C-alpha positions in Angstrom: -96.9 -15.5 38.7 -93.3 -16.3 38.1 -90.5 -17.2 40.5 -88.1 -14.3 41.1 -85.1 -16.7 41.0 -85.8 -19.0 38.1 -88.2 -16.9 36.1 -90.5 -19.8 35.7 -93.9 -20.6 37.1 -93.3 -22.1 40.5 -94.6 -25.6 41.4 -94.9 -24.7 45.1 -95.1 -20.9 45.3 -94.2 -19.0 48.4 -94.1 -15.2 49.0 -91.7 -13.2 51.2 -93.4 -11.2 54.0 -90.8 -8.5 53.7 -90.4 -8.0 49.9 -93.6 -9.6 48.6 -91.7 -11.4 45.9 -92.8 -14.8 44.8 -90.4 -17.8 44.8 -90.2 -21.5 44.1 -90.2 -22.9 47.7 -87.2 -25.3 47.2 -85.1 -22.6 45.5 -85.7 -19.9 48.1 -85.1 -22.4 51.0 -81.8 -23.5 49.5 -80.8 -19.8 48.9 -81.7 -18.9 52.5 -79.8 -21.8 54.0 -76.7 -20.6 52.1 -77.0 -16.8 52.3 -79.7 -16.0 54.9 -81.0 -13.0 52.7 -83.7 -12.1 50.2 -82.2 -12.7 46.7 -84.0 -9.6 45.3 -83.8 -7.0 48.1 -80.8 -8.5 49.9 -82.6 -8.1 53.2 -82.2 -10.6 56.1 -84.7 -13.4 55.5 -85.6 -16.7 57.2 -87.9 -19.6 56.3 -90.4 -18.3 58.9 -90.8 -15.2 56.7 -92.1 -17.2 53.8 -95.9 -17.6 53.2 -97.3 -20.5 51.2 -99.5 -19.4 48.3 -102.4 -21.5 47.1 -102.6 -21.8 43.4 -103.6 -24.2 40.7 -100.9 -26.7 39.8 -99.0 -25.4 36.8 -98.1 -27.7 34.0 -94.8 -26.7 32.6 -94.8 -26.1 28.9 -92.2 -27.8 26.7 -89.2 -25.6 25.9 -89.9 -23.7 22.7 -87.0 -25.3 20.9 -88.6 -28.8 21.2 -92.1 -28.0 20.0 -91.5 -29.2 16.4 -90.1 -32.2 14.6 -87.3 -30.2 12.9 -86.2 -28.8 16.2 -86.2 -32.3 17.8 -84.2 -33.7 14.9 -81.7 -30.9 15.3 -81.3 -31.6 19.0 -80.9 -35.4 18.3 -78.3 -34.6 15.6 -76.3 -32.4 18.1 -76.5 -35.2 20.7 -75.3 -37.8 18.2 -72.4 -35.6 17.1 -71.4 -35.1 20.7 -71.6 -38.8 21.3 -69.6 -39.7 18.2 -66.9 -37.1 19.3 -66.8 -38.6 22.8 -66.5 -42.1 21.4 -63.6 -41.1 19.2 -61.9 -39.4 22.2 -62.4 -42.6 24.3 -60.9 -44.7 21.6 -57.8 -42.5 21.4 -57.4 -42.7 25.2 -57.8 -46.5 25.1 -55.1 -46.8 22.5 -52.8 -44.6 24.5 -53.5 -46.6 27.7 -52.8 -49.9 25.9 -49.5 -48.5 24.7 -48.5 -47.3 28.2 -49.5 -50.7 29.6 -47.4 -52.5 27.0 -44.4 -50.4 27.9 -45.0 -50.9 31.7 -45.2 -54.7 31.2 -42.0 -54.7 29.2 -40.2 -52.7 31.8 -41.5 -55.0 34.6 -40.3 -58.0 32.7 -36.9 -56.5 32.3 -36.8 -55.5 35.9 -37.7 -59.1 37.0 -34.8 -60.4 34.8 -32.4 -58.0 36.3 -33.5 -58.8 39.9 -33.1 -62.5 39.2 -29.6 -62.0 37.8 -28.6 -59.8 40.8 -30.0 -62.3 43.2 -28.1 -65.1 41.6 -24.9 -63.0 41.7 -25.5 -62.2 45.3 -26.0 -65.8 46.3 -22.9 -66.8 44.4 -20.9 -64.1 46.2 -22.3 -65.2 49.6 -21.4 -68.8 48.8 -17.9 -67.7 47.8 -17.6 -65.6 51.0 -18.6 -68.6 53.1 -15.8 -70.7 51.6 -12.9 -68.2 51.7 -10.2 -68.2 54.4 -10.6 -65.3 56.8 -7.6 -63.7 58.5 -7.6 -63.8 62.3 -7.4 -60.5 64.1 -4.1 -59.5 65.8 -3.6 -61.0 69.3 -2.2 -59.0 72.1 1.3 -59.9 71.1 0.8 -58.6 67.6 0.9 -62.1 65.9 -1.7 -63.1 63.3 -2.7 -66.5 62.0 -4.9 -68.0 59.3 -8.1 -69.5 60.6 -10.2 -72.1 58.7 -12.7 -74.9 59.3 -10.2 -77.2 61.0 -11.0 -78.8 64.4 -9.7 -77.8 67.8 -6.1 -78.5 68.9 -5.3 -81.6 70.9 -4.8 -79.4 74.0 -8.3 -77.8 73.7 -9.9 -81.2 72.9 -8.4 -82.6 76.1 -9.8 -79.6 78.0 -13.3 -80.1 76.5 -13.3 -83.8 77.3 -12.1 -83.3 80.9 -14.7 -80.6 81.5 -17.5 -82.8 80.1 -16.5 -85.7 82.2 -16.3 -83.7 85.4 -19.6 -81.8 84.9 -21.7 -84.6 83.5 -20.9 -86.9 86.4 -22.3 -84.5 89.1 -25.2 -82.9 87.1 -27.8 -85.5 87.9 -26.9 -85.8 91.5 -26.7 -82.1 92.1 -29.2 -80.8 94.6 -30.8 -77.4 94.7 -28.7 -75.1 97.1 -30.3 -74.4 100.4 -30.1 -70.6 99.9 -31.6 -70.7 96.4 -34.7 -68.6 95.8 -38.1 -70.4 95.8 -41.2 -69.7 93.8 -42.7 -68.0 96.9 -39.7 -65.7 97.1 -39.7 -64.8 93.4 -43.4 -63.9 93.6 -42.5 -61.0 95.8 -39.9 -59.5 93.5 -40.3 -55.8 92.7 -37.9 -53.1 91.4 -35.6 -52.2 94.3 -32.9 -50.3 92.4 -32.6 -48.5 89.1 -29.7 -46.8 87.4 -29.6 -43.7 85.2 -29.6 -44.3 81.4 -26.1 -45.6 80.7 -25.8 -46.4 77.0 -28.6 -45.7 74.5 -29.3 -48.5 72.1 -28.2 -51.2 74.6 -28.8 -54.8 73.5 -26.9 -57.0 75.9 -26.3 -57.5 79.6 -23.8 -59.8 81.3 -23.0 -60.3 85.0 -19.7 -61.4 86.5 -19.5 -64.3 88.9 -19.9 -62.0 91.9 -23.2 -60.7 90.6 -22.2 -57.1 91.2 -20.5 -56.1 87.9 -22.8 -55.7 84.9 -21.3 -55.4 81.5 -23.5 -53.3 79.1 -22.9 -51.5 75.8 -24.7 -49.1 73.5 -25.1 -48.1 69.9 -22.2 -45.6 70.0 -19.5 -48.3 70.3 -18.8 -47.8 74.0 -19.4 -50.4 76.7 -19.1 -50.0 80.5 -18.6 -52.1 83.6 -21.4 -51.0 85.9 -21.2 -51.7 89.7 -24.7 -52.5 90.9 -23.7 -52.0 94.6 -22.1 -48.6 93.9 -24.7 -47.7 91.2 -21.9 -46.3 89.0 -19.8 -47.2 85.9 -16.3 -48.2 87.1 -14.8 -48.8 83.7 -15.6 -47.4 80.2 -14.6 -49.7 77.4 -14.1 -48.4 73.8 -15.3 -50.9 71.2 -14.3 -48.8 68.2 -16.5 -48.4 65.1 -20.0 -49.9 65.2 -22.5 -50.6 67.9 -21.9 -53.0 70.8 -23.9 -56.2 69.7 -23.1 -58.5 72.7 -21.2 -58.6 76.0 -19.8 -61.4 78.1 -17.7 -62.1 81.1 -15.0 -64.8 80.6 -13.6 -65.1 84.1 -12.2 -61.6 84.9 -12.2 -60.5 81.3 -14.9 -58.3 80.0 -15.6 -59.3 76.4 -17.5 -57.3 73.8 -18.6 -57.7 70.2 -19.3 -55.0 67.7 -21.2 -54.6 64.4 -17.9 -53.9 62.7 -16.9 -57.5 63.2 -14.5 -57.0 66.1 -14.2 -59.0 69.4 -12.4 -57.3 72.2 -11.5 -58.3 75.8 -10.6 -56.1 78.7 -9.2 -56.5 82.1 -9.5 -53.7 84.7 -10.4 -51.4 81.9 -7.4 -52.2 79.7 -7.7 -53.9 76.3 -6.0 -57.4 76.2 -7.5 -59.0 73.2 -8.6 -57.8 69.7 -9.9 -60.2 67.1 -11.3 -59.5 63.6 -12.1 -63.0 62.4 -15.6 -62.2 61.1 -16.3 -60.7 57.7 -19.2 -58.7 59.0 -21.2 -58.0 62.2 -20.6 -60.2 65.2 -24.0 -61.0 66.5 -23.4 -63.0 69.7 -20.8 -64.3 72.2 -20.5 -67.4 74.4 -18.0 -68.8 76.8 -17.2 -72.5 77.3 -17.8 -74.0 80.8 -14.0 -74.5 81.2 -13.6 -70.7 80.8 -10.8 -71.3 78.3 -12.7 -71.1 75.0 -14.6 -68.1 73.7 -17.0 -68.3 70.9 -18.5 -65.7 68.5 -21.0 -66.0 65.7 -21.7 -63.5 62.9 -23.6 -62.6 59.8 -20.8 -64.1 57.7 -22.4 -67.6 58.4 -19.5 -68.7 60.6 -18.7 -69.3 64.3 -15.2 -68.8 65.7 -13.6 -70.4 68.8 -10.8 -68.5 70.5 -8.2 -70.0 72.8 -8.1 -67.7 75.8 -4.8 -69.2 77.1 -2.9 -68.9 73.8 -4.8 -65.7 72.9 -5.4 -66.8 69.3 -8.3 -67.9 67.2 -8.5 -71.7 67.4 -11.0 -72.6 64.6 -13.6 -71.1 62.3 -16.5 -73.1 61.0 -18.8 -71.9 58.2 -22.5 -72.8 58.0 -25.3 -72.3 55.5 -26.9 -69.2 57.0 -26.1 -66.1 59.0 -26.0 -66.8 62.8 -27.8 -64.6 65.3 -27.2 -66.1 68.8 -25.2 -68.8 70.4 -24.5 -70.8 73.6 -22.5 -73.7 75.0 -24.1 -76.8 76.5 -23.5 -76.9 80.3 -21.2 -79.9 79.9 -19.3 -78.1 77.2 -19.4 -80.8 74.5 -22.0 -79.1 72.3 -22.3 -75.7 70.8 -25.7 -74.3 69.6 -26.1 -71.4 67.2 -29.4 -69.8 66.1 -29.7 -69.0 62.4 -31.4 -66.3 60.4 -32.9 -69.2 58.5 -35.0 -70.3 61.5 -32.8 -73.3 62.4 -31.1 -74.0 65.7 -27.8 -75.6 64.6 -26.1 -77.9 67.2 -22.4 -78.6 66.6 -19.8 -81.0 68.2 -17.3 -78.7 69.9 -14.3 -80.9 69.3 -14.8 -81.7 65.6 -17.1 -78.9 64.4 -19.6 -81.4 62.9 -23.2 -80.4 62.7 -24.9 -83.1 64.8 -28.5 -81.8 64.9 -30.8 -79.1 63.5 -34.0 -77.9 65.1 -36.5 -76.0 62.9 -38.2 -73.0 64.4 -40.8 -70.6 63.0 -38.5 -67.7 62.2 -35.0 -66.2 62.7 -33.7 -67.2 66.2 -33.7 -64.2 68.6 -32.2 -65.9 71.7 -31.5 -69.4 73.1 -30.4 -70.8 76.5 -29.4 -74.3 77.6 -30.9 -75.6 80.8 -28.6 -76.7 83.6 -30.4 -80.1 83.6 -28.4 -80.8 80.4 -31.3 -82.0 78.3 -33.4 -78.9 77.6 -32.8 -76.0 75.3 -35.1 -72.9 75.3 -35.3 -70.8 72.2 -37.4 -67.9 70.9 -37.8 -66.5 67.4 -37.5 -62.9 66.4 -40.8 -61.1 67.1 -42.3 -64.2 68.7 -44.4 -64.2 71.9 -43.7 -67.8 73.0 -40.7 -69.8 74.1 -40.0 -73.2 72.6 -38.5 -75.9 74.8 -36.5 -78.6 73.0 -35.4 -81.9 74.4 -31.9 -82.8 73.2 -32.3 -86.5 73.8 -35.5 -86.7 71.7 -34.4 -84.0 69.2 -37.9 -82.7 69.4 -39.9 -79.8 70.8 -41.7 -80.8 74.0 -43.3 -77.6 75.2 -44.2 -74.1 74.0 -44.7 -71.5 76.7 -46.8 -68.6 75.5 -45.8 -65.4 77.3 -48.4 -63.1 75.5 -45.9 -60.4 74.5 -42.8 -60.1 72.4 -39.7 -61.7 73.8 -36.1 -60.4 73.4 -34.1 -62.5 75.9 -34.4 -65.8 77.7 -32.4 -67.3 80.6 -32.5 -70.5 82.7 -31.4 -70.3 86.3 -28.7 -72.5 87.7 -31.1 -75.2 89.0 -33.0 -75.5 85.7 -36.4 -75.0 87.3 -36.9 -71.3 86.6 -36.9 -69.7 83.1 -37.1 -65.9 82.8 -38.0 -64.0 79.7 -37.6 -60.3 78.9 -39.3 -58.0 76.4 -40.7 -54.5 75.8 -43.8 -55.4 77.8 -41.9 -56.7 80.8 -40.4 -59.7 82.6 -42.0 -63.1 83.2 -40.7 -66.1 85.2 -41.8 -69.6 84.3 -41.3 -72.5 86.7 -41.2 -76.2 85.9 -42.0 -78.6 88.7 -40.4 -82.0 88.5 -42.9 -83.4 91.0 -46.1 -82.4 89.1 -44.4 -82.1 85.7 -46.4 -78.9 85.2 -45.5 -75.3 84.4 -46.5 -72.2 86.4 -45.8 -68.5 86.4 -44.6 -67.2 89.8 -43.8 -63.7 88.5 -44.8 -61.2 85.9 -43.4 -57.6 86.0 -44.0 -54.6 83.8 -40.3 -53.6 83.8 -39.4 -53.2 80.1 -36.2 -55.0 79.1 -34.1 -56.2 76.2 -31.9 -58.5 78.3 -32.1 -60.1 81.7 -29.8 -62.1 84.1 -30.3 -64.0 87.3 -28.6 -62.6 90.4 -26.6 -64.7 92.9 -28.7 -67.6 94.2 -31.6 -66.3 92.1 -32.3 -63.9 94.9 -32.7 -61.1 92.4 -33.2 -60.4 88.7 -31.1 -57.8 86.8 -32.6 -56.3 83.6 -31.5 -53.8 81.0 -33.7 -51.7 78.8 -32.8 -50.1 75.4 -31.8 -46.8 77.0 -29.2 -48.6 79.1 -31.1 -48.5 82.4 -30.1 -51.3 84.7 -33.0 -52.4 87.1 -32.6 -54.8 90.0 -35.7 -56.7 91.0 -35.8 -58.4 94.4 -37.5 -58.6 97.7 -38.4 -55.1 99.0 
């Protein structure tokens, strides 16, 4: 009795009800699971059609080739020959692999040397770039001037000193305006108005003093003055090549910066200023409290002050790293710039001297001076928390965790509310002088890349990456 599949005596014999053929049980079950037919007659067959056969257990005989010592020796010789051949092949492959590894290590070592040389040359070029004199862009009258790291003119220094004296005297005594929003009011803020997408790739939002005109720009090099009350763009401003990287109102002037290194100003839609002082992208803008000095920072490691009365660059100061964001102290005597090296660099406006450095955990994304004159809020790129620095102590005094990535941060005029904006939404933090504690009166799911306080903090105006302006207020 032999199996119809293997031709050997089955260990567990079964028979087909349909064909009568005898099979090894494990073989016929495997065949049926794959084909569902009798392997001999090709008829439909299932395991229910198999009948177990009772038989004495068969002891398998040795294969006829291994029944004698000479045949065993022959098999062992063949196995040894195959093993020797495989060993020889493996040795050849090992030698080839060693040669390939040696070549790869040599190439890697050469690549490391080349990278080190290129890095050194890059650093030398950057150092040379940070020390060269940069030509100022043409002013509206067509004149150009050389700008370097010299201090401000006597006229601008006098303006800075007068502004500081005037503002610092009244800052401590200044009361919160009667019509200013309270925490209870801010808690009720919801989206009440929303524009159509204005400029794709928007990164910056700025409001004029009336709180009605929002200046926004996109990745295509075009900015616009958007009227919130009319819900329409009243002026389109052409920035030229490159994306709009920052926007700012300097009085009635709409100022924009571009990734091509250009700073432009417009009045009533007409271009009045055009500066090209930076050797690379302009990353941020700031305006002095006097309204007569404009500042820009860039990836060329420098910041530039512009005289808005004379319409010329006033000074350019180089630092040790690319600058990403900037802002003036409320009294106007200090200028802070966030660096790609993770430092907040604080400069004396009059002399350009670096008076303090605050170390953060990564490249600075945004910063904002508090109107109390002593606090500075800053957030690192990709960070979920805001660091509060005390300028008097030159130390971080608080870290407010928002729980989601932050793109923009702004203090209100009273210095008690701090709003943050990011892809996950807006959040308002409040500091109580009485209890010396922080609270969160508002959290909204409105996605934003930039945010500003409306007049009297009675509203929040946000901008998302598609250029949609959203107004949050009391419904």
